C-alpha positions as CSV (number, residue, x, y, z in Angstrom):
1,M,-66.9,40.3,24.0
2,A,-70.1,40.5,22.1
3,L,-69.1,44.2,21.1
4,A,-65.5,43.3,20.3
5,T,-66.6,40.7,17.8
6,T,-69.6,42.6,16.1
7,I,-68.4,46.2,16.0
8,P,-65.7,45.5,13.2
9,F,-68.1,44.3,10.8
10,C,-69.6,47.8,10.9
11,F,-66.5,48.9,8.7
12,F,-67.9,47.0,5.8
13,F,-70.4,49.5,5.2
14,L,-67.5,52.0,4.3
15,Y,-66.5,50.5,1.0
16,W,-69.6,48.6,0.0
17,W,-70.5,51.2,-2.6
18,S,-66.5,51.1,-4.2
19,I,-67.0,47.4,-5.4
20,P,-68.3,47.0,-9.1
21,E,-71.3,45.0,-9.7
22,S,-70.6,41.3,-11.5
23,P,-70.1,41.8,-15.1
24,R,-71.5,38.3,-15.4
25,W,-74.5,39.3,-13.4
26,L,-75.0,42.5,-15.9
27,L,-74.5,40.3,-19.0
28,A,-76.9,38.1,-17.8
29,T,-79.6,40.6,-17.1
30,G,-78.8,42.5,-20.4
31,K,-77.0,45.5,-18.9
32,F,-74.4,45.3,-21.7
33,Y,-72.9,49.1,-21.5
34,A,-72.6,49.0,-17.6
35,A,-70.9,45.6,-18.2
36,E,-68.8,46.7,-20.8
37,E,-67.2,49.8,-18.5
38,I,-66.6,47.4,-15.7
39,I,-64.7,44.9,-17.8
40,R,-62.7,47.7,-19.5
41,K,-61.8,48.8,-16.1
42,M,-60.7,45.1,-15.2
43,A,-58.5,44.7,-18.2
44,A,-56.9,48.0,-17.6
45,K,-56.2,47.3,-13.8
46,N,-54.7,43.8,-15.0
47,G,-52.4,45.4,-17.6
48,K,-54.1,43.0,-20.2
49,P,-56.0,45.4,-23.1
50,L,-59.0,43.8,-24.6
51,P,-59.2,42.9,-28.3
52,P,-60.5,45.9,-30.7
53,D,-63.5,44.1,-31.3
54,Y,-63.8,42.1,-28.1
55,M,-67.1,43.8,-26.8
56,T,-68.6,43.9,-30.4
57,T,-68.2,40.1,-30.4
58,L,-69.5,39.8,-26.9
59,Q,-72.6,41.6,-27.5
60,M,-73.2,39.7,-30.9
61,K,-73.1,36.6,-28.7
62,Y,-75.0,37.6,-26.4
63,N,-77.9,39.0,-28.7
64,A,-77.6,35.9,-30.8
65,A,-78.2,33.9,-27.5
66,K,-81.1,36.1,-26.6
67,K,-82.7,35.8,-30.0
68,A,-82.4,31.8,-29.9
69,Q,-84.1,31.7,-26.6
70,H,-86.9,34.3,-27.7
71,Q,-87.5,33.8,-31.2
72,N,-91.1,32.8,-30.5
73,N,-91.7,36.1,-28.5
74,V,-89.7,39.3,-29.4
75,N,-90.7,41.2,-26.9
76,N,-89.3,39.2,-24.0
77,S,-85.7,40.4,-24.9
78,V,-86.7,44.0,-23.8
79,E,-88.8,42.4,-20.5
80,D,-85.7,40.3,-19.4
81,E,-83.6,43.2,-19.2
82,N,-86.0,44.9,-16.7
83,K,-87.0,41.7,-14.9
84,T,-86.3,41.4,-11.3
85,Y,-86.0,37.8,-9.7
86,G,-87.0,36.6,-6.5
87,L,-86.8,33.4,-4.3
88,V,-89.6,32.2,-5.9
89,D,-87.7,31.7,-9.1
90,L,-85.3,29.2,-7.3
91,F,-88.3,26.8,-7.0
92,K,-90.1,27.3,-9.9
93,T,-88.5,24.5,-12.3
94,P,-87.8,20.7,-10.9
95,N,-84.1,20.6,-11.6
96,L,-83.5,24.0,-10.2
97,R,-85.5,23.5,-7.1
98,K,-84.0,20.0,-6.5
99,K,-80.6,21.4,-6.5
100,T,-81.6,24.4,-4.1
101,L,-83.0,22.1,-1.8
102,I,-79.8,19.8,-1.7
103,I,-77.4,22.8,-1.5
104,T,-79.5,24.2,1.6
105,F,-79.8,20.8,3.3
106,I,-75.8,20.3,3.0
107,W,-75.4,24.0,3.9
108,F,-77.5,23.5,7.1
109,T,-75.7,20.1,7.8
110,N,-72.2,21.5,7.4
111,T,-72.7,24.6,9.6
112,S,-74.6,22.7,12.3
113,V,-71.8,20.1,12.6
114,Y,-69.1,22.6,12.1
115,V,-70.3,24.6,15.0
116,G,-71.2,21.5,17.0
117,L,-67.7,20.1,16.8
118,S,-66.1,23.5,17.7
119,Y,-68.1,23.5,20.9
120,F,-68.0,19.9,21.8
121,A,-64.1,20.4,21.9
122,A,-64.4,21.5,25.6
123,V,-66.3,18.5,27.0
124,L,-64.2,15.7,25.3
125,G,-62.0,15.0,28.8
126,G,-58.6,16.4,29.6
127,D,-57.5,19.8,28.8
128,E,-60.0,21.7,27.5
129,Y,-57.6,24.5,26.2
130,I,-55.4,21.6,24.2
131,N,-58.5,20.2,23.0
132,F,-59.7,23.4,21.6
133,L,-56.0,24.3,20.0
134,L,-56.2,20.9,18.4
135,A,-59.6,21.4,17.0
136,G,-58.4,24.8,15.2
137,A,-55.1,23.0,14.4
138,V,-56.2,20.0,12.2
139,E,-58.0,22.8,10.1
140,L,-54.7,24.2,8.8
141,P,-53.9,21.1,6.5
142,T,-57.2,21.0,4.6
143,Y,-56.7,24.5,3.8
144,I,-53.0,24.1,2.5
145,V,-53.7,21.0,-0.1
146,L,-57.8,21.7,-0.6
147,Y,-57.0,24.1,-3.7
148,P,-55.1,21.8,-5.9
149,V,-57.1,18.8,-5.0
150,I,-60.5,20.2,-6.1
151,S,-58.7,21.9,-9.0
152,R,-57.8,18.3,-10.0
153,Y,-60.6,16.0,-8.9
154,G,-63.7,18.3,-8.8
155,R,-65.9,20.0,-6.4
156,R,-68.5,17.3,-5.5
157,T,-65.9,14.5,-5.1
158,N,-64.2,16.6,-2.5
159,L,-67.2,17.4,-0.7
160,C,-68.6,14.0,-0.7
161,V,-65.3,12.7,0.7
162,S,-64.9,15.3,3.2
163,M,-68.1,14.8,4.5
164,L,-68.0,11.0,4.7
165,I,-64.5,11.0,6.2
166,G,-66.0,13.5,9.0
167,G,-69.2,11.6,9.6
168,L,-67.5,8.3,9.8
169,A,-65.0,9.3,12.2
170,C,-67.6,10.9,14.5
171,L,-69.7,7.5,14.0
172,A,-66.6,5.6,15.0
173,T,-66.7,6.8,18.4
174,A,-69.6,4.4,19.1
175,L,-66.9,1.8,18.7
176,P,-66.2,-0.4,21.8
177,I,-62.9,1.2,22.4
178,K,-62.4,3.0,25.5
179,G,-60.0,6.2,26.2
180,E,-60.3,9.8,25.8
181,T,-57.0,9.7,23.4
182,F,-58.9,7.5,21.0
183,T,-62.0,9.7,20.9
184,L,-60.2,12.8,20.7
185,V,-58.0,11.3,17.4
186,L,-61.6,10.5,15.9
187,Y,-63.0,13.9,16.9
188,C,-60.0,15.8,15.3
189,V,-60.4,13.5,12.1
190,G,-64.2,14.6,12.2
191,K,-63.3,18.3,12.5
192,M,-60.7,18.1,9.6
193,G,-63.5,16.4,7.2
194,I,-66.0,19.2,8.3
195,S,-63.8,21.9,7.6
196,S,-62.5,20.8,4.3
197,S,-66.1,20.5,3.3
198,Y,-67.3,23.8,4.8
199,V,-64.6,25.3,2.4
200,V,-65.6,23.3,-0.8
201,L,-69.4,24.2,-0.2
202,P,-69.6,28.1,-1.1
203,L,-67.8,27.6,-4.0
204,F,-69.5,24.6,-5.1
205,A,-73.1,26.2,-4.5
206,S,-72.1,29.6,-6.4
207,E,-71.1,27.4,-9.3
208,L,-74.4,25.7,-9.4
209,Y,-76.9,28.5,-8.7
210,P,-77.4,30.5,-12.1
211,T,-75.9,34.2,-12.3
212,V,-79.5,35.9,-12.2
213,V,-80.1,34.5,-8.7
214,R,-76.8,33.4,-7.3
215,G,-77.1,35.9,-4.9
216,L,-80.3,35.0,-3.8
217,G,-79.4,31.3,-3.9
218,M,-76.5,31.8,-1.7
219,S,-78.3,34.0,0.9
220,L,-81.2,31.5,1.4
221,S,-79.0,28.4,1.9
222,G,-76.6,30.6,4.1
223,V,-79.6,31.9,6.1
224,A,-81.4,28.5,6.5
225,G,-77.5,27.1,7.2
226,M,-77.6,29.0,10.4
227,L,-80.6,27.5,11.9
228,G,-78.3,24.7,12.8
229,P,-76.3,26.6,15.4
230,I,-79.6,27.5,17.3
231,F,-80.3,23.9,18.2
232,I,-76.7,22.5,18.0
233,P,-76.3,23.7,21.5
234,L,-79.2,21.4,22.8
235,V,-77.6,18.1,20.9
236,N,-74.1,19.0,22.6
237,Y,-76.1,19.3,26.0
238,L,-77.0,15.1,25.4
239,G,-73.3,14.7,26.1
240,A,-73.7,15.2,29.6
241,E,-75.0,11.8,29.8
242,H,-73.4,10.0,27.0
243,I,-70.5,11.9,25.7
244,I,-70.3,10.2,22.2
245,L,-74.2,10.7,21.3
246,P,-73.7,14.2,20.1
247,L,-70.8,12.9,17.7
248,I,-73.0,10.2,16.6
249,L,-75.8,12.5,15.6
250,M,-73.5,14.8,13.9
251,G,-72.2,11.9,12.1
252,V,-75.4,10.9,10.6
253,L,-76.0,14.1,9.4
254,L,-72.5,14.4,7.3
255,V,-72.9,11.2,6.2
256,T,-76.6,12.0,4.8
257,G,-75.1,15.3,3.9
258,G,-72.2,13.7,1.7
259,L,-74.5,11.3,0.0
260,A,-77.1,13.9,-0.9
261,S,-74.0,16.0,-2.7
262,L,-73.8,12.7,-5.3
263,L,-77.4,14.1,-6.6
264,L,-75.5,17.3,-7.5
265,P,-73.7,18.0,-10.9
266,E,-69.8,18.6,-11.2
267,T,-68.9,22.0,-11.7
268,L,-65.5,21.7,-12.6
269,N,-64.3,23.2,-16.2
270,H,-68.0,23.7,-17.0
271,H,-69.4,27.0,-18.0
272,L,-71.4,28.5,-15.2
273,P,-75.3,28.8,-15.7
274,Q,-76.4,32.3,-16.6
275,T,-80.2,32.4,-16.8
276,L,-82.8,30.5,-15.1
277,E,-83.1,28.1,-18.1
278,D,-79.4,27.6,-17.9
279,G,-79.8,26.7,-14.2
280,E,-82.6,24.3,-15.1
281,R,-80.3,22.5,-18.1
282,F,-77.4,22.2,-15.6
283,G,-77.4,18.7,-14.4
284,K,-79.6,17.5,-16.9
285,T,-77.9,17.9,-20.4
286,I,-74.2,18.2,-19.3
287,K,-71.7,15.5,-18.0
288,Q,-71.7,14.6,-14.4
289,K,-68.0,14.2,-14.2
290,P,-65.5,16.8,-14.4
291,D,-64.1,18.0,-17.9
292,L,-60.3,17.4,-17.4
293,T,-59.5,18.4,-21.2
294,R,-60.6,21.9,-21.0
295,D,-58.8,25.0,-19.3
296,E,-60.4,26.0,-16.1
297,N,-60.3,29.2,-16.6
298,L,-62.8,29.2,-19.2
């Protein structure tokens, strides 16, 4: 079973070299000509030719932005093009550090509870196969309605509400109401909530990290999040004596993570941060609410 579920991933290595680099990242790191080549290929593939002066205008805006940022140091524009970024850059400045820690904590919470609830289906009582089927079926509605909802009301609100719904449903199992059906219903609501937040979080996180360290930030948060499934089986084992105890612990995690998401800025219809300076300013100087007056495809 382990081989059957892991060997197919080896095929990813057969085509990674054919995937183009992100033009946004290339522009942010000063690799303009490489970005131009990819942008023109994208335009041709989509059947939407670029205006004749598109790349010239883009380069002028880029050079103007670089000049404004580094007007006190003429050598920085050359240095930035060759600069490499590391995990340390995520923690150098206070606002970016705060966002990195919050995203990582929420990622840990989401991964832990999602895996924990998936494992917990078999010990709810009744038919374990039916329970596991329901645990997967309740995820489907979230995938259908989630995209239009986050496009209208933003990422942060949906992440927070999803985690709170899931967390409160898990905590509600402590109510003095007996019966396997009651616990199963609350479990399904909790699984629906965590499934929704598990979809929103990667999108939200990718829009919060600045382009030059976006891959590093996503990797850091993702790896830290996977520490949760190492410990979550021990939490589920507590259910051998008290069946609702794991649900209560996971509910506390979800509610805490949902409230922590309110400390992050909304990203809907805002320009993505490009540089570390943009990442530090993002959330300080922009509005915390989604800009509903602007086109989402900025």
